[in-house]
N, C-alpha and C positions, 0 to 999 in steps of 0.2 A: 468422548478421547479425541479419536481418531478426525473427526470431522474440526473439532475445535482446534486441533494442530495446525490445520490446513487455511484457518483463517487469517493468520500472520501473512500469508502470500494471497489473498482469496480476495479478487477486484472486479472490476466492473471493466476494467481498462485491459486491453488485448496485450498483456505480458508474453513473453516465451521463455515461461518457465516449465519445463517438462521434465526435468532433471530427477531422477530418481531418491535425489537426497533431502527432498521434501517431505518423503516417507519412515525417515529413519524413527525421530521422536513420535510423532503419533502410532507408528506402529509399535510402540514399546508397551501402550496399554490393551491393543490387542494380544503381543505376548504374553502379556501376565494374567489375561482374562483365558489364554490357553493353558497356561501351566499352569493354575488353581484349577482348572476344570479336570486335565489331567490327572493332578493330586488327590481329588476327589474322587474319581471314578475308579482310581490306580486301588486307594485305600478300601473303595465299597466292594471292589472283586477282590482283594485280598493277596495283592500282589505290591502292594506297599514297600517292599524292601527293594523291590527292582525301582522304584521311584530315580534314585540317583544315574542309574544307569539309563534310564529312558531320557531325562534331563541331558546327559553326557552325547547321548545320541544325537538327539536334537539340537544341540549346540554344537556338534562335529559338522554334520550337515550343513548346518547354516554359515559356518564358519566358512566350511568347502566353498559354498556357493559364494560367499560375500568373496570371498578370495578371487574366484574366478571371474565376481562380475567386473572387481577392483585392476584386474589384469586386462579384460576390455575397455576399462574406461583410461587408463593409462596409456594405451595406444592410438594415438588419433586415425591411423589408417584401418585399424579392426573397429575401432567404435563405429567409425563410417559406414564402414562395409555391415558391418553386424545390424545396426541399427536399420540401412536401408533394407536389410534384408528379411528381419522383422518385421519392418513398415512399410511394406510396397506402395502402399495408398498414400505415402505420408508425403506431401510436397517437401518439408521441412528436412526431411531423412535424404531423400535423394536430391534435394541442391547441394545438401553438407556432402555426401559422397561426391557428388559432379564438383565440385567445387576443390574438396582435397585432393581428387586425382588431376584439376588443375594445376593446382601449385606443385605436382610432382612431374606433371608432362614431362618439363624438361628434362629432367633426370630419365625416364624411365618409358618414354614414348606412349603415358596412357590419355593421348589428346583424342582420338578415338572413341575410349571407352568413355571419356569426361562427355563428350559431344554427345556419346548417345542415350545417357544417363539422365543429363540437361535437357537433350531434347524432348525426353517422354517426361521430365518435371513440368516442363511449360506447359504441357496440356492440363495438368493436374489441375490449375488455378483458374479463374475470369478473371481474377485483380492482382495476383501476386505476381512482379517482374523480375525474380531475383534469378530465375535458371536463363532468362534472355540478357541480361545484362552483365552476367558471368559468361554466355558463350558470346557475347561484343566482346567484353572486355580479352579473353583467352583466345578467341581467334585473332584480336588486334595486335595481343601481345605477341602472339608467336607466327606471326607474319602468314596465318592465313585469312580466305577471303571472307566477309562478314558477309552471313546468309540475309536476303532481303526477309525475309519471312520470321526474323527474329525480332526486327525493327516493328514491322506490323502488328505482328503480336503484342509487344511492348505499347506500341500506342493503342492499339482497341482495348488493352489493360487497364493502361494509364486515363483512359475517354471513361472509364466504365463510371458507374455509380457509387462503389465502392472503394477509397484508396486507403490501402491497409500501411502500417508505418510499417513495413518492410519493403516497402516500395521507397522513400524516401532513401535508404541505407543504398538500395540500389542505385538510384537517381545520384547519389554524391559519390559512390562509386566511378559511376559512367565518367561524369562531372571531372572527376580527380584522372581520369582516364585521358 
């Protein structure tokens, strides 16, 4: 049931479908099996009268956790920060944090923090140039000097054997700049 629910979005193509909502429907099968097991064992150990309370407790905990997650996902600043903190080795999480900080930079001076995050992200992949393009666009947009190392890193990655689809987005953004 769980894997069958993921067949809809499963593909051999590199899609950036990393969001949790893909697990909601497939998880219903797991929850059903979990609740049936609790019901079965609760009746066997003679605490069947507490089943509604057990289910209510589980439902309450799940509701609270879902609410907290929705609060996180409703704020881009919080979402990118939490995602980068929970996934320090994820290039996309680090890139999204850096890009978000760049978008906010003129208002609250986050350029230095964005630069640090994106510089770190540049070293996380031998082929993806999103962090370099964000650094180049951000520095030129804010009147900063463009570091030649960013261009060199980008040229090296574009010349590699692997050319991910994310690079098309990065190159398009650079072209628009």
